C-alpha positions in Angstrom: -27.0 -4.1 -35.9 -29.7 -6.1 -35.0 -31.8 -2.9 -33.7 -31.3 -1.4 -36.4 -32.8 -3.5 -38.7 -35.6 -4.0 -36.5 -36.3 0.2 -36.8 -36.5 -0.5 -40.6 -39.8 -3.3 -40.3 -37.9 -5.6 -41.7 -37.3 -3.4 -45.2 -34.2 -3.9 -46.8 -32.2 -0.8 -48.2 -31.8 -0.6 -51.7 -27.8 -1.9 -51.4 -29.1 -4.7 -50.6 -31.7 -5.5 -53.4 -31.1 -8.9 -55.3 -28.8 -10.2 -53.0 -29.5 -14.1 -51.7 -30.4 -15.1 -48.6 -26.8 -16.5 -48.4 -25.3 -13.5 -48.7 -27.9 -11.6 -46.6 -27.0 -13.8 -43.5 -23.3 -13.5 -44.3 -23.3 -10.1 -43.5 -25.7 -10.8 -40.6 -23.3 -12.7 -39.1 -20.0 -10.7 -40.2 -22.1 -8.0 -38.2 -22.4 -9.9 -34.8 -18.4 -10.9 -35.3 -17.4 -7.3 -35.3 -19.5 -6.5 -32.3 -18.1 -10.1 -30.7 -14.6 -8.5 -32.0 -15.0 -5.1 -29.9 -16.3 -7.1 -26.8 -12.8 -9.0 -26.8 -10.8 -6.1 -27.6 -12.2 -4.5 -24.6 -11.7 -7.3 -22.5 -8.3 -7.8 -23.8 -7.9 -4.0 -22.8 -8.4 -4.8 -19.0 -6.2 -7.9 -19.6 -3.7 -5.8 -20.5 -4.0 -3.0 -17.5 -4.3 -6.0 -15.2 -1.2 -5.5 -12.9 -0.7 -2.2 -15.3 2.5 -0.4 -13.9 2.6 3.9 -13.8 5.2 3.4 -16.8 2.8 1.3 -18.4 0.0 3.2 -18.5 1.9 6.6 -19.1 2.8 5.0 -22.7 -0.7 4.1 -23.1 -1.8 7.3 -22.3 0.9 8.7 -24.9 -0.1 6.4 -27.9 -3.9 7.4 -27.5 -4.5 3.7 -26.7 -6.4 4.8 -23.1 -7.5 7.3 -21.8 -7.7 8.8 -17.8 -11.5 7.9 -17.8 -11.3 4.6 -19.1 -8.4 3.7 -16.8 -10.8 4.7 -14.0 -13.8 3.5 -15.4 -12.1 0.1 -15.7 -10.9 0.4 -11.6 -14.7 1.7 -10.8 -15.9 -1.5 -12.7 -14.0 -3.8 -11.0 -14.6 -2.4 -7.4 -18.5 -2.8 -8.1 -18.5 -6.5 -9.2 -15.6 -7.5 -6.8 -15.2 -5.8 -3.5 -19.0 -6.4 -1.6 -20.0 -9.0 -3.8 -16.9 -11.1 -2.8 -16.9 -9.9 0.6 -13.3 -8.5 0.3 -14.5 -5.3 1.9 -11.9 -3.6 0.9 -13.2 0.0 0.1 -14.8 2.8 2.5 -15.5 5.4 -0.1 -15.2 6.0 -3.7 -14.4 9.8 -4.9 -17.3 10.9 -6.9 -15.3 13.3 -8.6 -13.0 10.7 -9.8 -14.0 10.6 -13.3 -14.4 14.4 -13.5 -10.5 15.0 -12.7 -9.7 12.0 -15.0 -11.3 14.3 -17.7 -9.7 17.3 -16.8 -6.4 15.4 -16.7 -7.4 13.7 -20.5 -7.9 17.7 -21.5 -4.5 18.3 -19.9 -2.4 16.2 -21.8 -4.3 16.6 -24.9 -3.9 20.2 -24.9 0.0 20.4 -23.4 1.0 16.8 -25.2 3.0 16.8 -21.7 2.3 15.0 -18.1 2.5 15.2 -14.7 4.8 12.3 -12.9 2.0 10.7 -11.7 -0.3 11.5 -14.3 -4.0 10.4 -14.6 -3.1 7.5 -11.9 -5.5 6.3 -9.6 -4.3 5.7 -5.9 -6.1 4.3 -3.2 -5.4 6.2 0.2 -5.9 4.6 3.8 -8.7 6.1 5.7 -6.7 8.4 8.5 -4.8 10.5 5.4 -7.1 13.8 5.1 -8.7 14.3 1.9 -10.3 17.5 1.7 -13.1 16.2 -0.4 -13.9 12.9 1.0 -14.6 11.4 5.0 -11.5 11.0 7.0 -12.6 8.1 9.9 -9.5 6.6 10.6 -11.7 3.6 10.8 -13.8 4.6 13.8 -17.6 5.6 13.0 -17.2 8.4 15.4 -15.6 10.1 12.7 -18.1 9.1 9.8 -18.8 12.5 7.6 -16.1 14.1 9.3 -14.1 16.4 5.9 -11.1 17.8 6.5 -10.4 21.4 5.3 -7.1 20.4 3.3 -5.0 17.2 2.4 -2.7 15.7 4.1 0.6 16.2 2.6 1.4 13.4 0.8 -2.2 13.1 -0.2 -1.7 16.9 -1.9 2.1 16.5 -3.5 0.2 13.1 -5.3 -2.6 15.4 -6.5 -0.3 18.2 -8.2 1.8 15.1 -9.6 -1.4 14.3 -11.3 -2.3 11.4 -9.0 -6.4 11.1 -8.9 -7.5 9.4 -5.5 -9.8 7.3 -6.8 -11.1 5.8 -2.8 -10.5 5.3 0.7 -9.5 1.9 2.1 -10.5 0.0 5.1 -8.1 0.0 8.1 -8.4 -1.5 11.6 -9.8 1.2 14.1 -7.5 3.9 14.9 -4.3 1.7 13.5 -4.5 -0.2 16.9 -4.1 -4.1 15.5 -1.2 -5.2 13.4 -3.2 -8.4 12.6 -6.8 -7.6 11.2 -8.4 -5.2 9.6 -11.5 -4.4 11.0 -13.4 -1.4 11.9 -16.7 0.1 13.2 -16.7 2.3 9.9 -16.8 -0.6 7.8 -16.1 -4.0 9.1 -13.5 -6.8 8.5 -11.7 -6.8 5.2 -10.1 -10.1 4.1 -7.5 -11.3 2.3 -8.0 -11.7 -1.7 -6.0 -14.4 -1.8 -8.1 -16.1 0.3 -10.8 -14.9 1.6 -10.9 -16.7 4.6 -8.2 -15.4 6.1 -6.9 -11.7 6.7 -4.5 -9.4 5.1 -3.0 -8.3 8.4 -3.6 -5.3 9.7 -3.6 -1.8 10.0 -3.2 -0.9 6.5 -5.0 -3.9 5.0 -7.7 -1.9 2.6 -5.1 -0.7 0.4 -3.2 -3.8 0.3 -6.5 -6.2 -0.6 -7.2 -3.3 -2.8 -4.0 -3.2 -4.3 -3.7 -6.5 -4.9 -7.1 -6.8 -6.5 -6.0 -4.1 -9.1 -9.1 -2.1 -7.8 -6.2 0.8 -8.2 -2.8 1.3 -9.6 -1.0 2.1 -6.3 -1.4 3.0 -2.9 -0.7 4.6 0.2 -1.0 3.0 4.4 0.6 4.3 7.0 2.7 1.9 9.5 3.3 2.4 13.1 4.6 -1.2 14.2 4.3 -3.1 10.4 1.1 -2.1 9.0 2.6 -1.0 5.6 4.7 -4.5 5.4 2.5 -6.7 7.1 -0.5 -6.2 5.1 1.8 -5.7 1.6 3.5 -9.4 2.8 0.0 -10.8 3.3 -1.5 -9.7 -0.1 1.8 -10.1 -2.2 2.8 -6.2 -2.7 6.4 -4.3 -2.5 5.9 -2.3 0.8 8.0 0.9 1.9 7.9 2.0 5.2 11.0 5.0 4.7 12.8 6.7 7.0 11.6 8.2 10.1 11.5 12.1 8.4 11.9 10.9 4.8 7.6 11.5 4.2 6.0 14.1 5.9 3.5 13.1 8.9 1.3 16.0 8.5 -2.7 15.6 8.2 -2.2 11.6 8.8 -4.6 10.9 12.2 -1.7 9.6 14.6 -1.7 6.6 16.6 2.4 7.3 18.0 3.3 9.7 16.3 6.9 9.6 17.3 6.6 6.1 15.3 4.2 6.6 12.3 5.7 7.2 8.9 3.6 6.8 5.8 4.3 5.5 2.6 3.7 3.5 -0.8 1.9 -0.2 -1.0 2.7 -1.2 -4.8 2.4 -4.2 -6.8 6.5 -3.5 -8.1 9.5 -1.7 -7.0 9.3 0.9 -9.9 6.3 1.8 -8.8 6.9 2.3 -5.2 10.1 4.4 -5.9 7.8 6.5 -8.5 5.5 7.0 -6.1 8.1 7.5 -3.1 9.8 10.1 -5.9 6.8 12.0 -5.0 5.6 12.1 -1.3 9.6 12.3 0.2 11.2 15.7 1.3 11.3 18.2 3.9 7.6 19.4 5.0 7.4 22.2 7.2 4.4 21.1 8.8 6.2 18.2 10.0 9.8 19.6 11.7 11.0 15.9 11.5 11.4 16.0 7.8 14.1 18.8 8.6 16.5 15.1 8.8 15.9 14.7 5.3 17.5 17.7 4.0 20.4 16.8 1.3 19.8 13.4 1.5 17.0 12.6 -1.2 18.4 11.5 -4.9 17.2 13.2 -7.7 15.2 10.4 -8.6 14.8 7.1 -6.8 14.1 5.4 -10.3 17.6 5.3 -10.9 18.4 3.0 -8.7 16.2 0.2 -10.5 19.1 -1.8 -11.4 18.8 -5.3 -12.6 22.1 -6.0 -11.6 21.8 -5.0 -7.7 22.6 -7.8 -5.9 26.0 -7.9 -7.8 28.5 -7.6 -5.0 25.8 -6.8 -2.4 26.2 -8.0 0.9 23.2 -8.8 2.5 23.2 -10.0 6.4 20.5 -12.8 7.5 18.9 -12.0 11.0 18.6 -15.1 12.1 16.8 -14.2 15.1 13.8 -13.0 13.6 14.5 -15.6 10.6 14.6 -18.9 12.9 11.6 -17.9 15.5 10.8 -21.4 16.8 6.8 -20.4 16.2 7.9 -19.5 12.6 5.9 -22.0 9.8 8.5 -24.2 8.3 7.0 -23.4 5.1 7.5 -19.8 5.1 11.4 -20.4 6.7 12.0 -22.8 3.6 10.7 -20.0 1.4 13.0 -17.5 2.9 16.3 -20.4 2.3 15.1 -20.2 -0.8 14.8 -16.3 -1.4 18.7 -16.5 0.3 19.8 -18.8 -2.0 18.4 -16.7 -5.4 20.2 -13.3 -4.0 23.3 -15.7 -3.9 23.0 -16.7 -7.4 22.5 -12.8 -8.2 26.0 -12.2 -7.2 25.2 -11.3 -3.7 27.2 -12.0 -0.7 25.1 -13.6 1.9 26.4 -12.8 5.8 25.0 -15.9 7.5 24.3 -14.6 10.5 23.7 -11.3 10.9 24.4 -10.3 14.4 23.5 -7.4 16.6 24.6 -7.5 20.4 22.5 -7.1 23.2 19.8 -7.3 20.8 17.3 -8.7 23.5 18.1 -6.0 25.8 18.2 -3.0 23.4 14.5 -3.8 22.4 13.1 -4.1 25.8 10.7 -1.5 27.0 10.9 0.4 23.4 7.1 1.3 22.9 5.5 4.5 24.5 2.0 4.7 24.1 1.6 8.2 22.9 -2.1 7.9 21.7 -4.1 10.0 23.9 -1.3 13.0 23.7 -1.3 12.4 20.0 -4.3 12.3 18.9 -5.6 15.3 21.3 -3.0 16.9 19.9 -4.1 16.2 16.3 -7.7 17.2 17.0 -6.9 20.9 18.6 -5.4 21.9 15.0 -7.9 21.5 13.5 -9.2 24.1 15.2 -13.5 25.2 14.7 -12.8 22.0 12.0 -12.7 19.7 14.8 -15.4 16.6 15.4 -14.4 16.2 18.5 -12.0 17.8 21.2 -10.6 14.7 22.8 -10.3 11.2 22.8 -12.7 11.2 25.9 -15.3 12.6 24.1 -14.8 9.9 21.3 -15.1 7.5 23.6 -18.2 8.5 25.1 -19.9 8.4 21.8 -19.8 4.4 22.2 -19.1 4.3 18.2 -16.1 1.5 17.9 -15.7 -2.1 18.2 -15.0 -4.3 21.3 -11.2 -4.1 21.1 -10.8 -0.9 20.0 -12.6 0.1 23.2 -10.3 -1.4 25.5 -7.3 0.0 23.8 -8.7 3.5 24.2 -9.9 2.6 27.7 -6.0 1.8 28.3 -5.1 5.4 26.6 -7.7 6.9 28.8 -6.0 5.6 32.2 -2.9 7.0 31.3 -2.3 11.1 32.6 -2.1 13.5 30.6 1.1 15.8 30.6 1.7 19.2 28.6 5.1 17.5 27.0 5.1 14.8 25.4 6.4 11.2 28.0 8.7 10.1 25.1 10.4 12.5 22.5 11.4 11.4 18.9 12.9 8.8 17.6 16.2 11.6 16.9 16.0 12.4 20.8 15.3 9.4 22.9 18.1 8.2 24.7 16.7 4.1 24.0 15.8 5.0 20.7 19.4 6.7 19.8 21.0 4.1 21.6 19.0 1.1 19.7 19.8 2.6 16.7 23.6 3.3 16.8 23.8 -0.8 18.0 21.8 -1.4 14.4 24.2 0.5 12.7 27.7 -0.5 14.2 26.5 -3.9 13.8 26.1 -3.3 9.9 29.4 -1.6 9.6 31.8 -4.0 11.7 30.3 -6.9 9.8 30.1 -4.5 6.2 26.4 -5.5 5.6 24.8 -3.3 2.9 20.9 -4.2 4.1 19.8 -7.4 6.4 16.8 -9.4 5.8 14.5 -11.5 7.6 11.0 -13.0 6.8 8.5 -9.9 6.7 5.9 -12.5 8.7 7.2 -15.9 10.0 3.7 -17.4 9.5 0.9 -17.2 6.8 -2.0 -15.3 7.3 -4.3 -16.1 9.8 -7.6 -17.9 9.2 -10.7 -15.1 10.1 -11.1 -15.0 14.0 -8.2 -16.8 14.3 -6.1 -14.4 17.4 -4.2 -17.6 19.1 -2.3 -19.2 16.7 1.5 -18.0 15.9 1.1 -14.6 14.8 4.5 -14.4 12.8 4.8 -10.6 12.9 8.3 -9.8 12.3 8.1 -5.8 11.5 7.7 -4.5 15.3 10.7 -4.2 16.5 13.8 -2.8 14.6 12.7 -0.4 12.1 9.7 1.7 14.4 12.2 2.2 17.1 15.4 2.6 15.5 14.1 4.8 12.2 15.6 3.0 9.9 13.9 2.2 6.9 12.6 -1.0 5.8 11.4 -2.2 2.2 8.9 -5.9 1.9 9.3 -7.3 -1.6 7.3 -10.8 -1.9 9.4 -14.0 -2.3 7.0 -16.9 -3.1 3.9 -18.8 -1.9 3.1 -21.1 0.8 0.5 -23.9 0.6 0.4 -22.9 -3.1 -1.7 -19.7 -2.7 -0.4 -17.6 0.2 2.0 -15.0 -0.3 5.3 -14.9 1.7 7.5 -11.3 2.1 11.0 -10.8 2.4 12.2 -8.0 4.3 14.7 -5.6 4.2 16.5 -3.3 6.5 18.9 -0.1 5.1 20.7 2.5 7.2 19.6 5.6 7.8 18.1 7.0 4.1 19.6 4.4 2.5 15.8 3.6 0.2 18.6 3.6 -2.7 20.1 1.0 -1.8 17.0 -0.9 -0.4 15.4 -0.1 -3.7 18.5 -1.3 -6.2 18.7 -4.7 -4.5 14.5 -5.4 -4.0 14.2 -4.6 -7.8 17.0 -7.1 -8.5 15.8 -9.6 -6.5 12.2 -8.9 -7.7 13.0 -8.9 -11.1 15.6 -12.5 -10.8 12.4 -14.1 -9.1 8.9 -12.3 -10.4 6.9 -14.0 -7.8 4.5 -10.8 -8.0 0.7 -12.6 -9.2 -2.8 -11.4 -8.6 -5.0 -13.0 -6.6 -7.1 -15.5 -9.0 -10.6 -14.9 -7.6 -10.0 -11.4 -9.4 -10.3 -12.2 -12.7 -10.7 -9.0 -15.8 -14.1 -8.3 -16.2 -15.9 -10.0 -19.0 -19.1 -8.5 -20.8 
């Protein structure tokens, strides 16, 4: 309005002739007020989209209050304002076609009046998932610029469902570390709840980005901890699915027999919606044949606010009561047990797995060199390297990754893997059957323990107790696990409650976790990443 008046060279139009100075000032102030109101409305819109769920976003699309382009731009603005300036360092690369894809989806909705299951939902994708239009590095500088010919299966089905790959997130290099997310491609990712602390590893970039509202939902991978640990450290819901529920095709492997991909979200409901899309049989990953006939029409049908009533919850004290665990995490965990009891759950305390110590000995099988070489061979002429040895010879890695690669290279290569998958390796079968028998004998639906027994470590601290409880049971049994926020320690440090279920019992986990989430409402965004003001 001021600009228009300047262009008129201080000559008022005839409509203003004869008006008093007071009246003119009133018009002028009214115009300023309207401009301020416009800015306020924009701020209110972003405040409304902070923590927005898939359902809320879709409702706004249908009502015309929001477009895919506006939502994508909001997230892009937040990444630009906060990621590097705050030194969060969660995003490796942004999809330059995200806004164009959003425009296509807006046009599609306008013409069809129908939405796909994840229509216009921006997703943060961990950088070990292949993306046909963005580089895929697994955190390694050696793979900088490598753009795969195809999407990973999970990325493809998400795009088919209408999701927008917004950005690729930082990860622990080659997914080696469960403790810290640091890579040669980007450096160190911080915890948005305390920038002097870690978000755990290796999916810490996805966790930090989703927690800070840089995207609606995220994808992570979990070999031993890497969905659940970062989700717990960043006040998120994370699901490590049953081995065979989601395809590993197009995910750069760590130990393929233990690897699995899954959702990292701010709510149980959003995790269920992502699981709906990424679950199912994929011929490119034969282990997914295990899932046939075991997937419900939709996991959202198990979002039952009364899901804790009558549920039998086992308390696995072996992990919950470790001597090295922080007393404040233990206290939050005891409160979580009481909260579940208050919602009608039967608490089986303690839940015991006979011979647990013996069952968990010597379960890890270092398959990295074998699995990575097989992955590179599968790329054919598109492979950036032929072997791990070639990657090592580039010298492009952080020191800790170099040490892991050197150890992997010491293991002799064999034509056949030295360990079978979790459904055929005898020691894994024995462990799984023991856990399932204990659940059956004690009539337990799920059993629980703190996802991490200690708060997030300070940056650079590798000496204090880590607290990682996630490495023992699900990765070696193939059983599903879900972590959900269970509160905070030391005022601002998130803690997670881990639930373990039977094979393909994701519906039970979702039902119980949803009821707990709705009763407690522990999720809150980090304070240092508020809605952007004009």
